[in-house]
C-alpha positions, 0 to 999 in steps of 0.5 A, a space after each residue: 264758323 261753327 263745326 258741323 255736328 259730325 266734325 264736332 263728334 269726331 274731334 271729341 272722340 279722336 283717340 291717339 294710341 301709344 304703347 298701352 295708353 290712349 288719349 282722347 283730347 276732346 274728352 281730356 281722357 287718358 287710359 291705360 289698357 282701358 282703365 282711366 289714368 289720374 293725371 293733372 291738367 297741366 301734365 295732360 296739356 303737355 302730353 297733348 301738345 307733344 302728341 300733336 307734333 310727334 317726333 319733333 322737338 318742341 322748345 321749352 318756350 313754345 310748350 310754356 306758351 301753349 300750356 300756360 298761355 295767360 300766366 308767366 311761369 319758369 322753366 322749373 315749373 315745366 320741368 316739374 310737370 314733365 317729370 310728373 308726366 314721365 312718372 305717370 307714363 312709366 317712361 324709361 321703365 322696362 324699355 318704354 320710351 315716350 318723351 325725349 329731352 334735347 338738352 337746352 332746347 326742349 322735348 319730343 314725343 318719340 314713340 309710335 302713335 296710331 290715330 284711331 277712328 271714332 268708335 274704335 275700342 280703346 281697350 284694344 292696344 294697337 299692334 303698332 304700339 307693341 311691336 315686340 308682340 306684333 306678328 308683323 314686326 316678328 316677320 319683318 325683323 328677320 336677322 336684326 339683332 336685339 335692340 339696346 336702349 340708346 341714350 342721346 341718339 334720338 335725333 340721329 335715329 330720326 334723321 337716319 329713318 327720315 333719310 331712308 324714306 326713299 331707298 338710297 345708300 346711307 353710311 353711318 361713319 365714325 370711329 370704333 366704339 362710337 355706337 354705329 352698330 347700335 344706331 343702325 340696329 335701332 334704325 332697323 327696328 324703327 323701320 320695321 315697326 313703322 313701315 312694315 318694310 323687311 329689314 335684313 342685317 349682316 355683320 361682316 366682322 367675321 368675314 375676312 376674305 373680301 371675295 366672300 362679301 357677296 356670299 355673306 350678303 346672300 346668306 343674310 337674305 336666305 339665298 342659296 348660292 349654287 353658282 360660280 358667281 354669287 354676286 350674280 345670284 344676289 343681284 338676281 334675287 334683289 332686282 325686284 325686291 323692296 327692303 332695307 339691307 343693313 351692312 355692319 362693320 365694312 371698314 376692313 373690306 371697304 373696297 369689296 363692299 364699295 363695289 358690291 353696294 354700287 352694283 346693288 344700287 344700280 340693279 335693285 333701286 328699291 333696296 335701301 342700304 344702310 352701312 356702318 364703317 369707320 370711313 366712307 365707302 366713297 361710292 356713287 350716290 353715297 349719303 354719309 352721316 358722321 356719328 359724333 360722340 355723345 355730348 359730355 360736360 366740358 367743365 363738371 365742377 360748375 354744374 349740379 348733379 341733375 345738370 350733369 345727368 342730363 348729358 347723354 355720356 354721363 347718363 349712359 355711364 351711370 346706367 351701365 354701372 348700375 346695371 352691372 351692380 344693382 347695389 352700387 351706391 354713388 357717393 357725393 362727388 362721384 358725379 363729377 368724377 364720372 363726368 370727368 371720365 366721360 370728358 377724357 373718353 371724349 363721349 365714346 360710347 364703347 369706352 364709356 361702357 367698358 369703364 362703367 363695367 369696371 366701376 360696377 366692380 372696383 368703384 368710381 374712385 379706383 376706376 378714375 385713378 386707373 383711367 388717369 394712369 392708363 389712358 392717353 389724353 391726346 385723342 384729337 377726335 379727328 378721324 385720321 387712321 393712326 390717332 384713332 387706332 392709338 386711342 382704341 389701343 389705349 382703351 384696350 390696354 387699360 382693360 387688359 391691364 386689369 386682367 390677371 395673368 390667367 385672364 390675359 392668357 384666356 383673352 389672348 387665346 380667344 383671338 383664334 375664334 372668328 365670330 360666335 363661339 360656344 362655351 364648350 368650344 372655348 373650354 376645349 380649345 383654350 385648355 392645355 398644360 397651362 390651364 385645364 378646360 374647367 378653369 378655362 370656362 370659369 376664366 372666360 366668364 370672368 373676362 366676360 363679366 369685365 366687358 371684353 367679351 359679349 354674350 348673346 342669350 337669344 339662342 337656346 345656348 348662349 354664345 360668346 364673341 369678341 367685338 371686332 376691335 377687341 379681337 384685332 387687339 387680342 390677335 396682336 397679344 396672341 402673336 406676341 406669345 410666339 409661333 409655338 403658342 399660335 400653332 398649338 392653339 390653331 391646331 386645337 381649334 382646327 381639331 375641335 371643329 373637325 371633331 364637331 363636323 364629324 358628329 353631324 350624324 350618319 343619316 340625311 336627317 341627322 346631317 341636315 338638322 346638325 348642319 342647320 345649327 352650325 350656320 354661325 360657325 362657318 367663319 370658324 370652320 373657314 378659319 380652321 381650313 385656311 390655317 390647316 392648308 396654309 404654310 404654317 398649318 397641318 396637312 394631316 389635319 387639313 384633308 380630314 377637315 375638308 372631308 368633314 366640312 363637305 356636308 356642311 357646305 352642301 347643306 348651305 348650297 356652297 358648292 363652289 366653296 366645297 369644290 375648292 376645299 375638296 380639290 385642295 384636299 385630294 392633293 394631299 392623299 399621299 399622306 396616308 388617306 388612299 382608299 380610306 372612307 375620308 378619301 371616299 367622301 372627298 371624291 364623292 363630294 368633289 364629283 358632285 360639285 364639279 358636275 353641278 358647277 363646271 358641267 359633266 367633265 371627265 374630272 367629275 366622272 373620275 372622282 365619282 368612279 374613284 369614290 365608288 371603287 373605294 366604297 366597293 373595297 370597304 363593303 359600304 353598300 349605302 355609299 355604293 348606292 349613293 355613288 351609283 346614283 350620281 354616276 347614273 345621272 352623270 351618264 344620263 346628262 352626257 347622253 350615254 343611256 346604256 351606261 346609265 342603265 348599267 349603273 342603275 342595274 348595279 344599284 338594283 343589286 345593291 339595293 336588294 343587298 341592303 334590303 331597306 325601303 329607301 335603298 329599294 326606292 332609290 335603286 328602282 328610281 334609277 332603273 325606272 328613269 333609265 328604262 323610260 329614256 331607253 324606250 321601255 315605258 311599261 317596265 319603266 312604269 313598274 320600276 317607278 311605281 315600285 320606287 314610289 311605294 317604298 319612298 318617304 315624302 320628299 324632304 330637303 335633307 335628301 338633297 344633301 345625300 344625293 344632290 337632289 330629291 330622288 322621290 321628286 325625280 321619280 314622280 317626274 319620270 312617272 308623269 312623262 311615262 304615263 303620258 307616253 303610255 296614253 294617260 295624259 290626265 294622270 300625267 298632268 296630275 303627277 306633274 302638278 303634284 311633283 312640281 308643287 313638292 319641288 317648290 316646297 323643298 326650296 332647293 333650286 336644283 331639284 326645282 329646276 329639274 322638276 320644271 324642265 320635265 313638267 314643261 315637256 309634259 305641258 307641251 306634249 298635252 298642248 297646255 301651252 298657257 301652263 307651259 308659258 307660266 312654268 317657263 317664266 318660273 323656270 327662267 327666273 329660278 335658273 338665272 337667279 341661281 346662275 345654273 348655266 345648263 338650265 339657263 340655256 335650256 330655258 331658251 330651248 323651251 321657249 322655242 318649243 312652246 312657240 313651235 307647238 303653238 304654230 308660231 315659229 317666229 325666232 324659235 328656230 334661232 332660239 333652239 339652235 342657240 340653246 342646243 349649242 350651249 348645252 352641247 358645249 357643257 356636255 349636257 345632252 339630256 334635252 338634246 333629242 327633245 329640242 332637236 325634234 322641236 327644231 325640225 318641226 320649226 324648220 318645217 313650219 318655215 318651209 326649210 324641208 331639206 334642212 329639216 330632213 337632214 336634221 331629223 336623219 342626224 337625230 335618228 342616227 344619234 338616238 339609235 347609237 346612244 340608246 336614247 330611244 324613247 323619242 324614236 317613234 316621234 322622229 320617224 313620224 316627223 321624217 315621214 311628213 317631210 318625205 311626203 312634202 318633198 316628194 308628194 307623188 311618191 308616198 311609199 317611203 312616207 307610208 313605210 316610215 309611218 308604219 315603222 313608227 307605229 310598230 316601234 311605238 307598240 313595242 315601247 308601249 308608247 300609245 301617245 306616239 302611236 296615236 300621232 303616227 296613226 293619225 298621220 297614216 290615216 290622213 295619208 290614206 284619206 288622201 288616197 281614197 282609202 277611207 275604210 282603212 283610215 277609219 279602221 285605224 282611227 277606230 282602234 285608236 279611239 277605243 284605246 284612249 280612255 282620258 285626255 279628251 281635251 288635249 291637242 292630240 285627241 282634239 285632232 283625232 276627233 276632227 280626223 275621225 269626222 272626216 272618215 264619216 264623209 266622202 273620201 278625201 281627194 288629194 287636194 283636200 289633204 289635212 294640213 300638217 300640224 306640228 306636234 312637240 316632242 
């Protein structure tokens, strides 16, 4: 049956694109970057045959039958034309990989292919064919290390990629040095290029504490952890995500990793997990791929050079040797000796590469001889712990024996580093009376060139690191040098990083920028802290090191870890640090992290007060201002509003002494917020607007200095103040702006503060759809970061929204639970707001007696605590309850409403005054006092200039219309409509 014209046209114009090449089989055309490439007919037939089945190994027999269907040819002809095809494509040049050979079987096309629609411009190279230049590729690679050219691993890579089509736990298992990491990295890059799926990579080699595994995984995903339980935060962020997480070097933390990945698999089914380990994780649902060594020839003498080079182990050896010395010439018989070394190394990739480095400098014959003398030949290949360990030791013993005495000294001392380290760090820490810093740096380069140290050139400045197995070997060598050597080296290591941390800067911007560059040094800093505080450490170094590291831990939101070190350091103050700037920084950081991680405890307050006392004795005004701010928010959070104002007033004095705009802005913010909560809205507005006039735009660096962003908090307080003053439209605009700025800061504490305050504004204005949407974001943020006070607050907000909508349901129970949790954490800032909602909810469900008891208790508390901003609203609600309980006696209700109006006017709270006035007008209408009601409402209407779509003003308009008709009779009373906060 003949093809239709359209089908025929499509078959002639179908294009298969890869790299810079494009093949049009119907036209028998090969182009490169749009230009025609001269290619023989047989070579083109081979290419088309391979392109038709990408990724699959086609046997030699099948290829010969397809390309030479009518004649008989030998495999030599196939090999000749395949060599020509590879030369035309530049296969193997500049990292290009198109055709893979499976020795003894056949060939496969391994590069990504895109099928282009007819009419596609063949001059345009598809993005998928050039992943290194693709924006999609760059955005998904994330923390993936650069890929290395793999040899002999095509089938392994393809198998793992195929098995990870569906998210699962897949572990690549094999002995150290077999190439597990390289394989995992290549798989990650393939998935990035082919599926547009995010891939994240975390190397556990520099994590020595099993409890830090969840934090390390969170760090690889860019998740700030500000909670006691980092695992909870990690699972919350992964629950709805789809990505591949590669966890490298699991064997030394096998139990911890097994527990973590099992939880991830259960909580986040769309997250694929690819682990590398020297033994299976042995966890539920694990799929294991045992990575075998590279193929090597069993007997080299009977094989030709080409046949030897076809074995991946030999090919890897030769390529690495030539890359280490471009002028290296391999002589006759070298191939057989190389093959013999590969056989004796049993195809292990890393030992082969180390041997190849030695060949690059010492030649094949010397290396072959040395290998025979130094290496154990009893390596069975089975994965039992002791033989595997002995074999790796033998390999490293051989490399170590090639070092000079000076190189051995430098290599041994490198064991002090955990993870990457800089040339500057090595030259200073390794140097002592035996070797100066310049010689240490030069010797490090010698050791690096011999393959014992790896170098990462991806950053602006190269960093060095030891492979995990190499560092373990170096640590044994270092320990053998004696305790005196280890102690001196550990002291220099800790002192170096204390000095480095001491140079983070003085301004928030400087500290933020410097801290951002030290992410890779957390392992070294933790190691320095562990040693300093340990039994063999130096307490005199431990305390200043802990103080210097606090800003770094705060930068990365590692508040629990910051708390641990600061707490331990305060136990050493008797060593001569009482009253010093070091103690001040320790106490300041400790008070802040205790407040956010363990609630508003007496210990937190004590630490902050001690830090403030030191700042005053030192005359450090900026530190005084910072600590006054922390004490102001502490008092605010526990509901001690007079004390909060007192701290704010001290801050104003200090801000005036400093005289800088930033200081004035911070102090005015503290004062404005205090006045707002105490009920003086006019003065609050003045202070808050003064703060904003002197503030710079919100930025993340300020969160390190103060624990949150002051400008953002100021804008939130101003939005609330504007609503109370009778400007709901301005309040909403500020709320939306400040919430967006808080989200952009990517700081969970600041964002939660913004959300909980803007939610109140939306509830006040009746924008309940916005409130519901904001609540969802607030709840997710609080739960994802395990911020317990805000998780409890989310329940209260949910209840408040339901009550404002007149749909109490289980809202009362939610509010009661929320209040109980918040009070248990001494977090009283939201208590009044939620108790108002609770009273209104009790009214809605008809429990007026209980509502009266609650409102009277809240009024008493507010009068005693100074939490006065909501008193007018509480009095208005109390009047409504009194009227309901004793409808015949309106004197008490009327008197309470007039008290509410008078207090509203005193505070400048026009919105509270409006609500109380509407309730009083309703009462007067029921008493046939329409003229008085009309006069009262008229005054309200004249004073309101915006917010006509808000719920309160809509109710005002309905009530105004009632005053224009006959006076209402008692049974025509307008039903009570609950209002919120």
